[in-house]
C-alpha positions as CSV (number, residue, x, y, z in Angstrom):
1,M,1.1,20.6,27.9
2,L,-2.0,18.8,28.9
3,N,-3.5,16.4,26.4
4,S,-0.5,16.7,24.1
5,P,-0.4,14.8,20.8
6,E,2.0,12.4,22.5
7,S,-0.8,11.3,24.8
8,H,-3.2,10.7,21.9
9,H,-2.5,7.2,20.4
10,N,-4.9,5.4,18.1
11,T,-7.4,3.0,19.6
12,A,-9.8,2.9,16.7
13,L,-8.9,-0.7,15.7
14,G,-12.3,-1.4,14.1
15,A,-12.5,1.8,12.0
16,S,-10.8,1.3,8.7
17,P,-12.0,3.8,6.1
18,D,-11.9,3.4,2.4
19,A,-9.8,5.5,0.0
20,S,-12.6,7.9,-0.7
21,V,-13.0,8.7,3.0
22,I,-9.2,9.2,3.4
23,A,-9.2,11.5,0.3
24,A,-12.1,13.5,1.8
25,E,-10.2,13.7,5.2
26,E,-7.0,14.9,3.5
27,G,-9.0,17.8,1.8
28,L,-10.5,18.7,5.2
29,I,-7.1,18.7,6.9
30,R,-5.7,20.9,4.1
31,Y,-8.6,23.3,4.8
32,I,-7.7,23.4,8.5
33,R,-4.0,24.0,7.7
34,Q,-4.9,26.8,5.3
35,N,-7.0,28.5,8.0
36,A,-4.2,28.0,10.5
37,D,-1.8,29.8,8.1
38,L,-4.3,32.6,7.5
39,S,-4.9,33.1,11.2
40,V,-1.3,33.9,11.9
41,Q,-1.3,36.5,9.0
42,G,-4.3,38.3,10.5
43,A,-4.5,41.6,12.3
44,Y,-4.5,40.1,15.8
45,S,-1.7,38.4,17.7
46,I,-2.1,35.6,20.3
47,P,0.4,35.9,23.2
48,A,3.4,33.5,22.7
49,D,2.7,31.7,26.0
50,W,-0.8,30.6,25.0
51,S,-1.3,26.8,24.3
52,H,-2.8,27.3,20.8
53,Q,-2.8,30.2,18.4
54,S,-6.3,29.4,17.0
55,Q,-8.9,26.6,16.9
56,F,-7.2,25.5,13.7
57,H,-3.9,25.1,15.4
58,L,-5.6,23.3,18.3
59,L,-7.1,20.8,15.8
60,L,-3.8,20.3,14.0
61,T,-2.2,19.6,17.4
62,L,-4.9,17.5,19.1
63,G,-7.3,16.6,16.4
64,R,-8.2,13.1,15.1
65,R,-9.9,11.6,12.1
66,F,-13.3,9.9,12.7
67,T,-14.7,7.4,10.4
68,P,-18.2,8.1,9.0
69,T,-20.8,5.3,9.3
70,P,-24.4,5.2,8.3
71,R,-26.9,6.2,11.1
72,P,-28.3,3.0,12.7
73,E,-31.8,2.0,11.7
74,G,-34.3,3.4,14.1
75,V,-32.2,6.4,15.1
76,V,-34.2,9.5,14.1
77,G,-32.2,12.6,13.1
78,M,-32.3,15.6,15.4
79,P,-33.0,19.2,14.2
80,D,-30.6,20.7,11.6
81,R,-28.4,23.6,12.7
82,L,-28.3,22.5,16.3
83,C,-25.4,20.0,16.0
84,Y,-23.6,21.1,19.2
85,S,-26.6,20.7,21.5
86,N,-27.9,17.7,19.5
87,S,-24.6,15.8,19.9
88,A,-24.1,16.7,23.5
89,Q,-27.7,15.7,24.3
90,Y,-27.5,12.4,22.3
91,A,-24.2,11.4,24.0
92,T,-25.6,12.3,27.4
93,E,-28.8,10.2,26.8
94,H,-27.0,7.2,25.3
95,P,-24.1,6.4,27.6
96,E,-24.6,2.6,27.2
97,G,-22.9,2.7,23.8
98,G,-19.9,4.5,25.0
99,L,-20.8,7.5,22.9
100,M,-18.9,10.7,23.4
101,Y,-19.3,14.3,22.2
102,A,-16.9,15.3,19.4
103,E,-16.4,18.6,17.7
104,G,-14.4,20.0,14.8
105,F,-15.0,20.3,11.1
106,A,-16.8,18.1,8.7
107,L,-17.1,17.8,5.0
108,T,-20.6,17.8,3.6
109,H,-22.1,18.1,0.1
110,V,-24.8,20.6,-0.9
111,G,-24.3,20.6,-4.6
112,T,-20.5,21.0,-3.9
113,D,-18.2,20.3,-1.1
114,F,-18.4,22.4,2.1
115,Y,-16.1,22.3,5.1
116,L,-18.3,23.3,8.1
117,P,-17.8,23.7,11.8
118,H,-19.7,20.7,13.2
119,A,-20.3,18.4,16.2
120,W,-21.2,14.7,16.3
121,T,-20.9,11.7,18.6
122,V,-18.1,9.2,18.4
123,R,-18.1,5.5,19.4
124,P,-15.2,3.9,21.3
125,D,-13.8,2.5,18.0
126,G,-13.6,6.0,16.5
127,T,-16.7,5.7,14.2
128,V,-19.2,8.5,14.0
129,L,-22.8,8.5,14.9
130,D,-24.0,11.9,13.7
131,P,-27.4,12.7,15.3
132,T,-27.8,15.8,13.1
133,W,-26.7,14.8,9.6
134,D,-27.5,11.6,7.6
135,D,-24.2,10.2,6.5
136,E,-23.6,10.2,2.8
137,P,-20.7,9.0,0.6
138,G,-17.7,11.3,0.8
139,R,-18.3,12.8,4.3
140,A,-15.3,13.4,6.5
141,Y,-14.9,14.3,10.1
142,V,-11.8,15.9,11.8
143,G,-12.0,17.1,15.4
144,I,-11.6,16.2,19.1
145,A,-13.5,13.7,21.2
146,V,-14.3,15.3,24.6
147,A,-14.3,12.8,27.5
148,D,-15.3,15.4,30.2
149,S,-19.1,15.6,29.9
150,G,-19.0,18.8,32.0
151,L,-17.6,20.5,28.9
152,W,-20.3,19.2,26.5
153,P,-22.3,22.2,25.3
154,L,-25.8,21.1,26.1
155,D,-26.9,24.7,25.6
156,G,-25.4,24.8,22.1
157,G,-22.6,27.0,20.8
158,G,-19.9,24.4,20.7
159,I,-16.6,24.3,22.6
160,I,-14.0,25.3,20.0
161,H,-16.5,27.3,17.9
162,D,-17.8,29.4,20.7
163,F,-15.7,32.4,21.5
164,E,-16.3,32.4,25.3
165,R,-15.5,28.7,25.7
166,L,-12.6,28.8,23.2
167,M,-10.5,31.6,24.6
168,P,-9.6,29.9,27.9
169,I,-8.7,26.7,26.0
170,L,-6.5,28.6,23.6
171,R,-4.8,30.2,26.5
172,D,-4.5,27.3,29.0
173,G,-5.2,24.2,26.9
174,F,-7.8,21.6,27.9
175,P,-7.9,20.3,31.5
176,Q,-6.1,17.0,32.1
177,N,-8.2,14.0,30.9
178,A,-10.7,16.3,29.1
179,L,-10.0,14.7,25.7
180,A,-10.5,11.0,24.8
181,D,-8.2,8.7,22.9
182,R,-10.5,8.0,20.0
183,G,-10.2,8.2,16.2
184,R,-7.1,8.0,14.0
185,P,-4.1,10.4,13.8
186,L,-4.2,13.3,11.3
187,T,-0.8,12.4,9.9
188,S,-1.7,9.0,8.3
189,G,1.9,8.1,8.8
190,R,3.2,11.1,7.0
191,P,5.1,13.8,9.0
192,Q,3.4,17.1,9.7
193,P,5.1,20.3,8.6
194,A,6.8,21.7,11.8
195,D,5.6,25.2,11.2
196,H,1.9,24.4,11.4
197,C,1.6,23.4,15.1
């Protein structure tokens, strides 16, 4: 399979999150696993020869943890609710920092914890620069870093959260070299249950 987990090794040497970030990430990964489990119990069936059963299975197979960092001084936030196009545009306009589009799920707080589909940009060391949300304590990001800028959704809609873009990826997987080796593994050194991927 293209872009298999075996080809995704950690290069985020400079990104070492504290215990609260790791705990937030673990909650987010549990949420993704629960949704993967629910998706196979649903009314629809994905053909056995497809690369991934759902976007949740895709994230459990190829996803990475990305370390939240405060938005740099002078970087003005982009419009809310446009995270996919914001992140694609920001990465396109700032290639000098090695920024890359990333997409998956993020933990945010609005009086309580919410796990939301989201997009952000990621630096070469696996740290997040989120052009849409200000980072706050407890935020967590789990997703994929997309190296192929031709896949970046400048028009919005996302990649794994947009039905028309997602279906070919679930069926065929990502093209070779489409994903980047950024972020930290989901497993944190603990084995994944075999029935989830």
